N, C-alpha and C positions, 0 to 999 in steps of 0.2 A: 225864717232863719233864726237861730238862737242868737243871743247877745254876741256881737263880734269880738268881744274882748276877754274871753275866758282864757287868759294867758297861761295859766298853769293848771294842768289837768287834775281832776279829783282822783286821789289815790285810793279812795274807798271803793269796794266792789260795787259795780253798777249792775243793773238788771240784765245787761248784755253779757255779763261775766267777764269783762275785760278790765277789772280794777287791778291796780298795782299791788304786788305782794312782796314779802321777803320770806325766806325760808324759816326764819325764826318763829313765824306764826302760821306757816303754810300747812294746810291739811293735805295729806297724801292719799287719803282714802278715796278710791275711784267712785264710790257711791255718794260722797258728800261734797267733793271739791270740784271746782271748775278746772282744777289742775289734775284731772284724771288722765289716764293713759291716752284717752281719745284726743286730748289737747296737745300732747307732745309727741305723738308718734306718726304725724303726718308725713307723706311723701317718702315712702319706702322705695320709690322708683329710682333707678340709676340716673344720676344727673345727665342731662343731654350734652351733646358736644357743643362747644362754643359756637353759636350760630353766626357770629359777626366777626369779620376780620377787617381791621381798619389800619391804614398806613400811619406810621409814626408821625410823619410830618403833618398830616391832616388833623390828627388828634391834638398834637401840641398846639397847632394854630387855633383849634377850636377852644381849647382850654384857655388860651391867652385872651381870645376875644370875649370869653364869658366874664372875665374878671378885669376890672380896671381899677387898680389900687389908687387910693386918694393921695394927693400930694402931701408930703410930710409937713406937719404943722410946726411952726416956730416954737421952740421950747428950750428951756435951760437944761433939761434933762439930757443925758448922754445916751442916745439910742444906738450908738455904734457908727461905723463908717457909712456915711450917707451915699457913698459912691456905689455901694452894692446895689445892683439892679434887681428888679423882680424877674424871675426866670420861670419859664414853663417847665413842668416836670417832664423828664425824659420817659419815653414809653418803654416798658420792660415787661417781660412775661411774668405771670403770677409767681412763679417759683424763683425769680431772679432776686439777687441781693441788692435792693434799692436803698441808697443812702438817704437818710432823712435830713432835710435842710432845716436849719434853725428857724424858729418863728420870726416872721418879718422879712424873710429873705426869699420868698417865693410868691407866686400869684395867689397863694392861699392866705396871705396875711398882709397887713399894712403896718405902718410905723407906729401909730398911736391909736388907742381905742378908748380914750376918756374925753368927755366934754371939757374936763378941767385941764386937758393937755398934760396930764401926768401919767406916769407909768401905770399900766393896768393894775387895778386892785389897790392902788395907794390911796384912793379917796375914801375917807371914813366920814360919813355924815353925822351930824348932831341931831338929837331929837327935835331941837328947835327947827332945823331945816326940814325935817320930815313932817312935823306938824304943819308947818307953813305950806309945804308942797301939797299936802292932802286935805288942807283945811280941817285940821284936827281929826283926821280919819273920818271925814264926812261920809255917811251911808250913800249919799248920791254919787260918790266917786268910786264906789265898790264895783269892780268889774269881773271878779271871779273868786272862787273859793275852792281850796283843795285840802289834801291831807296836811300840807305844811302850814296852811293858814289862809288869810284873806289877801287878795290882791287889789290894790287901789290904783286908779289913774291919778297921776300927780303932775305938777308943773314946778320945775326947779327955778331958782331965782333968776337964772339967765334965760328963762323962757322955754327950756327944753321939756318936752312932754315925755314922761317916763311911766313905767309900771313899777309900783312899789309893793313888794311881797313881804307881808308882815306875819310873824308868829311869836307867841310867847312860849318859851321853852320851860315848861313846868316839870316837876319831879316825875309826873306821869307820862311825859312825852320826851324822854331822853333821846329816843331815836331821831326825833326831829332836829335835835342839836347836832347829831352826827351828820344828818343830811345837809344841814345848813353849812357846816364846815366843809363838807365835800363840795357843795355847789360853789361856795366862795373860792376855794382853792382851785377849782377847775376854771371858773369864769375868769379869774384874774390871769390865767395863763394863755387864754385863747382870744383870737380875733379873726373873724371871717365874715364875708358878705352874707353867708347863709346861716349864721349863728346869731342869736340875740346878743346885742352889745351890752357889756357890763359897765355900769357907771360907778358903783361903789356899794358899801354896806354899812351896817351899824350893828354892834353887839354890845348891849349894855343891860346888866341885870338879866331879867327874863326876856327882854326884847331881842328879837332876831329879825333883821330887816335887810333885804337885798333890793337894790335899785338897778333896773335894766331898761333897755329901750322899750317904748310903747309901740306895739305892732297892731295896727288898727282894724285889721280885716278878719279877725277870728282864726279859728283853727281849721286845719284841713278836714278833720272829722265833721265839723259843723257844716262845711261846704258840701261834703259828700252826703250828708243827711238831708240837705234841703230838698224841697220839692221842685216840680217842673217850673221853668221860668228862671231858676237860679242855678242851673246845672253847670258844673265845670266841664268844658268841652275836653275832648281827648287830647288836643294839643297842649292845653293848660296842665292837664294831669301829667303828661310826659315831661313838661318843663319842670314841674314840681319835683318829680322823681329825680331829675338831673340835679336840681338844686340840693336836695337832701343827700344825693350821692356825693356831691362835691364836699358838703359839710362833714360827712363822716370820713371821707378820704383825708381831709385836713386833720381831723382828730387823730386818725390812725397813723399818719405819716409826716405831718408838717408841724407838729408841736415839738417842744423840747424833749418831751417823753410821750410816747403814744398814749392816748386816752380812749377808754372804752366807755361809750355813753350808757349802755345797759338798759335804756328805756326808749328806744326808737319806736314811735307809734304815731298815728295820725293826729291824736289829740295833743301831742307835744310838738307839732309842726304848725307854726304860725304863718299867716299869709299877709303880705302887704297889700296895699290898694292895687298894685300892679300884678298881684298874684305871684310875687316872688316868695319863696319859702325860706323860713328861718327856724332852725331847730332850737328848742328851748328845754328847760328843766333838766339840770345836771345834778340833781340830788342823789342819784344812784351811780354817778360816774366813778370810774376807778382807773388808776394808772395800769397800763398793760404790763406784762412780764418784761423783765430786762433781758432781752434776747442776747445782748452782748456778753452777759454772764452765763449764758447757756440755758436760761429758763425758757420753758415753752408755754407756760400758762400761769395764771394766778389762782390759787385755791381760796375760795371765798364762799360765803353763804349766798344762796340764790336770791336775787332781787330782779324785779322786772314786772311785766304785765302779762296776764293770762292771754294766750293766743299768739303772743309775739315771742315767747321764750324759746331759746335754743334747747332742744331736747337733750343734747349731749351735755350741755352745761347743767341742765336740771338734774341729770342722773349722776354726773361725776363731780359736780361742784368745781369744775375746771373752766375758768373764764379766759377767753381769748378775744381778739378782735373779730374773729369769725362768728361770735355770738351776735354782734351788731349786724353782720352780713345776713344771718338768718332772719333777724327782725326786719331787715330791709326787704327780704324776699316776701315776707308776709305783707309788707306795705305795698309792694308792687301789685300783688293780687288785689289788695284793697282798692288801689287806684283804678284797676280795670273793672272790677265788679261793682264798686260802690258799697259793698257790704262790709259789715264789721267782721273782725277775725273770728268771733264766736257769735253765732245767731241761734240762741236757745229756743226760739219760737218756731224755727223751721223743722222740717222732718229730719230724722236722725242723720241721714247720709249727707245733708247739706249744712249741718250745724257748724262744722269746722271748715270755714270758708276756703282756706288754702288747700286743704286736702281734697275738698270737693272740686275746686277749680282745676287742680293739677290732674285729677283723675279724668275730668272732662277733656282736658287738653291732650293727655296721652291717648285718649280714645278717639281723638279727632273731632270732638264736639265743643271746642273752645268757644265758638261763637255763642253758645247757649249761656255762657257765663258773663258776657259783656253787659255792663250796666244798661238796663232797658231804656234809660233816658238818653243814651248816646246813639248817634247815627251808625247804622251798619253799612259803612262805606268800605270801599276796597282798601283805602289808606288805613282806616281804623282797624280793619280785620288783620291786615299784614302786620301792623305795629303790635297789635295784641298778641299775635302768635310769637313774635320775637321777644316781647316782654315776658311772656310765659316761659320761653326757653331759658331766659336769664333767671327768672324766679325759681324754676326747677333746680337750677344749679345752686342758688342761694339756700334753698331749703333742703339740701342734701343732709341726711341724718348725721353724717360724720364731717367734722369741720375741715378735714384735709381735702375733701372733695368740693368745697365751696370756693368761689373766686374771691380775690381781694376786693375791697371796696373801690380801689382804683380801677380795676378791670371792669367792675360794674358800671362805673361812670363812663368809661370809654365806650362800652357797648351801648349804653343809652344814648350817647352822643351820635353814634352811628345809626341807631334806630331813628332818632329824630331827623337826621339828614335824609334818610330814605323816605321817611314819612312826609316831609315837606315836599320832596320831589314828586311823590305820588299824588299828594293832595293838591298840588298846584299852588 
């Protein structure tokens, strides 16, 4: 297995063709770019009918059992009326007008998210603290490197182990400064069990530093890449899918203003020692459209990762929460097959994994796409079919035909319930 601590994914193009891009330097020529039409036109099939119906009470109870918010920490800061209880979200149809609760008032958030017991984002570290935490950026503490810069493992003065993401914003890397500001603004607004915890930042001169929790067990992609003997079993993959579904649902519904991640992918999903998933890397995140003012989308340059990008967003530059849903659909296929979204070394019909898997599924040959390292049991086969039904909806060419992330999470809960009953 690769180093278990590559916290932030490399935004350069990899040999697999899944490097992150932005439209400002994206090549649209189908003969030269991994962003050719073959990358973005998958799944022209009509999305399948919702395969799972689950009672509102069951789902609400399941959601509550998944999240146990921490007790509020003593603090001089005013976090609001402490009598407000954590409440499970009510179950509504995709087209319903669901009210968003403020952050910290639902099972999707807790009262405090800083080790310093301060309001999120208020902690500004000094270079002295950062040097001490990383032993002057010792090469032995380097745990990853990406387009933003280098990531180090560090230890704060109170003993907390953290990941310290460092970059120098030079005149040639102005876009990194934009990503830094975006990530800080996003991280300081969010707190959720399945999102990396934000501890603080530093911005001084050319230095740009973000401090987040250290997640020790590597990325989902690393686990899917590993050989026999270290294989994620099907139950673990299903749990990871549910964790990610909850995290994105929180971003879309339970923050003060909906947030679109824009880079949901397996290398941005970190795993704890207990294989709980945490979504990371918010450099591409954007606030969603203000629906109360009548807006339906945000018009913006395309940013994301080849193989995961919503084709409608790619062609229209109209960004909505449903772009994250599309990426999540690709991730579901990735969990089942173990393959990367783009497999350039395979024969042409198998290179775009989601397209290949959905075609096999609609032809009744879904079992041929199951990761060969997984057992072909009755429980695995049934769950795989249901996951593919959900993935097919998520991958609908038009956003209006895709479910909300909340509905995705509910369906996955139901799939896991049936899976456990069948698996015994």
